[in-house]
N, C-alpha and C positions, 0 to 999 in steps of 0.2 A: 769482362763484359765486351760483347761485340760492339764496335764503335761506328760501323758504316752501314746505314740503313738506306735502302732504296724503296721508293713508293711509286707504283705504277698508277697513274692518274694524277691530275693536278688541280682538282676542285677544292672546295672548302674543307672537305673531310681530310684530304691530304695536307692542307694548310695547317690544321690544328694538330694532326699527328706529327707533322714536321716540327712544329714549335715545341711540342711535348718531348719529342725525342732529343732535340737539341738541348733542352733544359736538363735532360738526363746525361748529357755529354756525348751524344752521337753526332756524327756527320751525316747529313741527309742529302741524297740525290733524288731528283724528281724526274720521271719520264711522263711528259704530258703531250697531248695532242695539240696541234696548232689552234690558236684562238684563246679565249679567256682562260687563264689557268692561275687562280689565286695563289696556289702553293709555290709557284715560281718566284714570288716576291720574297720568300723566306728560304728557299733551297740553297744549300752550299754548292751543289752542282746541278746543272739544268740540261735536260735533253728534251728536244721538241721534235716530234715526228709522229706519224701514224703508229698506232700501237702494234701493228703487224709488220713494221719495218724492222726485220730481224737484224740488219746491220747495225741499226741504232740501238736495238735491244742489247746486242752484244757489247757495245760501248758502255751502255748503262750498267750492265752486269759487272763489268770490270771495276766499277766504282763501289760495288756493294758486297757486303758479307751476308746480309739478310735482305730479302725482298718481301714486301707486302703490298697491299692494294687499297685504293680508296673507292673501288667499285667492282662489281662482279662481271661487268660486260667487257671482258678481256677476250680478244680473238683466240679461238682454239689453237691456231698455229703458234701463237706466243706462249700459251699455257703449256703446250707440248715441249716447246723449246726450254721453258723454265724448268720443267720436270727433268729434262735431260741434263741441264746444267747442274741441277741439284744432285742428280745421280752421279755425276762426275766429280762432285765435291767442290764445285766452283762457288756455291752459295747455298744458304738455306732459304726456303720459300715457305712463308707462313701467312695465312693458312695454305695448305698444300694445293698445288695446281689441280689435283683431282677433286678437291673439295669445291673449288670454284666451278669446275666442269659439271659437277653434280648440281650445285645450288643455283647456278645462273640459268638453268633450264627449268622453268616452273613445272613442266610435265614430269621430268625426271625427279625433281624434288618431291612432288606430291606422291609419286610412286614409292620413293624412299621412306617418306613418313609412314605410309601404310605398312611397308615391309618391317619397319621398326616398331610397329604397334603404337604409334603416336597418334593421338586423336586429331582428325582434320575433317573438313566437310567432304561429303561425297562429291565425286567429280568425274568428268570424262576428258580424256586427252584427244584432241581433234587434229587432223592433218589439214583440214580446210573447212569449207561450209557446205559440202555436197552430201549431206545426209538428211534423211527425213526428220522433220522437226519433232515428230512424235517419239523418236528414239531418245531425245533429250528430255522433253517435257514429261514423258511417262515415268522417268526415274528421278529427275531433278526438279520438276515443277515448272510452272509457267514464267516465273521471274528468275532470271539468270544473270550471272556475271561472267564475262569472257575476259581472259587475261592472255595476252600474247606470251608464248613460251619464253621468248627472249627479247631483250631490248627495252622493256618498259621500265619507266621510273617517273616519280613525281606525277602520278596520275596518267601518264602516257601508257599506251598499250593495255588499258583497262576500259571496258565499257559495261554499263549496266543496261540490261534489256528487261524492263519490268512493265508489261509482260513482253515476251517474245512471240511474234506472230508468224514469222517465216525464217527458215534457215538462211535466207539471203541477208537477213539483218546481221548475221555473224560475219566477222572479218574472215577473209579467205586466207588465213595464215595458221601455222601450227599454234595451238592454243590449249588452255585449260578452261573448261566451263564448269561452273558449280552454282549451287543455289544462291540467290540473293537473300541476305538476312537484314531486313529493314530495321529491326528493333534490337540489334546487338550493340554492345559497347566494344570498342577496339582498345586493346591493351598491348603494350610492348614490354619486354624484359631484356635488358642489356646484360650479357653474360661475358665474362672474360675467363679464358682457360690458358694455363701456362704450359711450358714444355713438360713439366712433371705431371700434368693432369690436374693440378690444383685449380679449383673453380671459385671465382668470386662473382656475386650477383648483386646488381644494383636494385634498389626498390622499383617495383613495376610502375609504369606510367600509363595514364589513360590519354587517348588521343581524340581530337575532334578534327573533322575534315571539311575543306571547302567544297560545297556541293557542286559548284560549277567546274572547278579544276580537278576535283577528285584527288586532292593531295592534302597532306597534313597542314592544318593551320594552327592548332593549339596542342601543346603537350603539358600535362599536369603531373607533378610528382609530389607526394605519393598518389597513385592511381585512385580515382574515386570509385572504389569497390570495397566490399567488406573485408575484414581482416582474414577471414577464412579463405576467400578467393585470392587474396594477396599471397598467402602461403602456398596455395595450390598452383598459382601461376609461376612462382619461383621454382617449385619442385618440378613442374612440367618443363620449364626452360632448362633446368639443370639436367634433367633426363635426356632432353634432345641434344644438347651440346656434348654431353658425355658420350652419347651414342655416335655422334659425328666424329669425335676425336680431334677436332680442330684446335689450332693455337691462335690466340688473338681475341679480339672482341667480336661478338656476334649479337645480332638483334633478332629476338624471337617474337614475332608479331602474332597476336592471338585474337580470336573473337570470343567474347563472353556473351553467350546467347541469352535470350529472355528467360529460358528455363534454368539458367545458371551453369551451363556447360561451357568449359574452356576447350577451344579447338585451335590448333596451330594454323594460322593463315600462311605464313611463309617465314623462312629464316634467311637473313642477310649475313654474308660472311665478311663483315666489316663494321667499322663504326657507323653510326646511323643517325639520321635526323632526329629520331625520337630520343636520342641520348645527349643532345646538345645541352639540355637542362642540367646535366651533371656538372657542367663547368662552374656553376654557382651553387647548386643544391647539395653537392656531395663532398665527401672528404678527399676524393680523387676524381678526376674527370675520366670519361670513357677514353679520351685521347691518350692521356698518360698511361692508363691501364693497358691500352692496346700496345703502346710503345714498350712498356715493361714486358708484356707477354711475349712479343715477337723477338725482343732483344735478350730474352732469357733472364730477366730480372724478377725478383719476387713481386707478386701482385700485392696491392693494398686493399684493405677492406673498403668496399664501396658504400659506406654508410651515409644516411641522410643527415645533413646538417640543418637545413631549413626547408620547409615547404616552398615549392617554386613552380613557376609557370614559364614556358617558352612559347613565344609567338613567332611564326615565320613572317619575314618581311617579303611579301610577294609583289613583284614589280607591277606598278601601274604608272601611267604618265605623271601622276601626282608626285612620284618619288624621283623623277628624273633629275631634279636640281639638288637633291639632298644625298644622293649616292656618292660616296667618296671614291676617288680613282684607284685606291689601293686598300688592302686590308687594314681596318681601323677598329679600335675598341673605344666606344664612347660611353662614359658613365653619366647617369642621371640620378644623382643622390636624392633629389627631391622626390623622384618617382620610385626610389629603391630598385632601379633597373639598370641593366647594362645592355648596350646595343653592340652587336658584333657584325660589322660590315665586311663582306667578302671581297670587295674591290672589283666586282664584275662590271663590265660595261652595260649600261642600261639596254634592255632588249625587249623581248616579247612579254606580254602580259602573263603573270603567274610565275615568272622566273624567280627563284630564290636569290634575293640580293643580300640577305643577312637574317639575323634573328635577334629577338629581344628576350633576355632572361630577367625575371623579377623574382625576388624572394620576399617572404613575409612571415608573419606569425602564424598564418593559416593559408590554405589554398585560396580562400576568398580574398584575403589581403593581396596575395601575389597576383591574382587575376586582375584585381582593380588597378594595381600599380603597372602591370604590363599593358593593360588597355590604355591607361593614361599616357604611357610612353609612346604607344603607337599613335594615339590621337595627336600628340605633340608633333610627331614626324609628319603626319598628314597636314597639320596646320602650317608647319614650316615650308612644306612643298607648295601649298597654295599661296603662301605669302611671297615666295621667291619669284 
């Protein structure tokens, strides 16, 4: 087994991949940008610099046999450098640099989905906002969603225009525009693919979103959809990741329309917020599965052990006094819940500071327990 893993990005996703890889016997290096970087608390070797600082990237690569990522927003220059390093035999890069180049651009990703015959919403790729509004509404309708082609996450880079009345309401950036679906359910499927092409699929989850922040607030496993759609979602996710040919964990986010149609929203080439629930719900976490995949170890079946719910802890001033200064796991046996704090410095409203996982005999039990744990945190913050 390769024993030196490098992760580009230092957030909570890297934190948990780091811990999982170390538990499997790997030494882990982290390359993180300056600022809050939870993964640096656990790394064996630490590199802090802008991600396009090629001199530091070279130092980082010298400590790695395998490189992976905790986000897709990696500068093109760095991805080209990684591809060249891999071609010279200096390291393996999983998923491939070209996979990130494809998927990190939402316009290119949507075009790839169509080329592969994978179902997705109709869309237009725009270079700006200087087109007659009728060109959009005539084919996509009056209620639209605009997504910046690059850089968006946690609700940033996405706006809902329902209805749109002028093209000037669009951001003047390269973007994807597609119809707004008010009555759909959002589902995600976490998929792992190994070096050999073996695929393991976690049970689909359903997601609820914070209306103001436009980011995930609640994840439920198993998804609150009928069993036929569960099998269909898993089959569609398998088909997409097999076509992509990537190695590692991928999140395939889908819309389930009011008519029962499953459409791929987007694919993330990394472990994902919607997969945090696997830490307590499943026989293996998404983080261990990703470490296994990129390190060339056999994948484990991602089977459901208990119904579970994940709630994101989104920052508000009420949480300022309860956020610990480093990554911390807090168990609440009376609530049947576990709180995973990322160790971030309190900051702007809506920032992900941690998450709560709760398991139960049913999804309803788990929802009640997770809600009770979140209420307890709010009360502790008010009392401090």
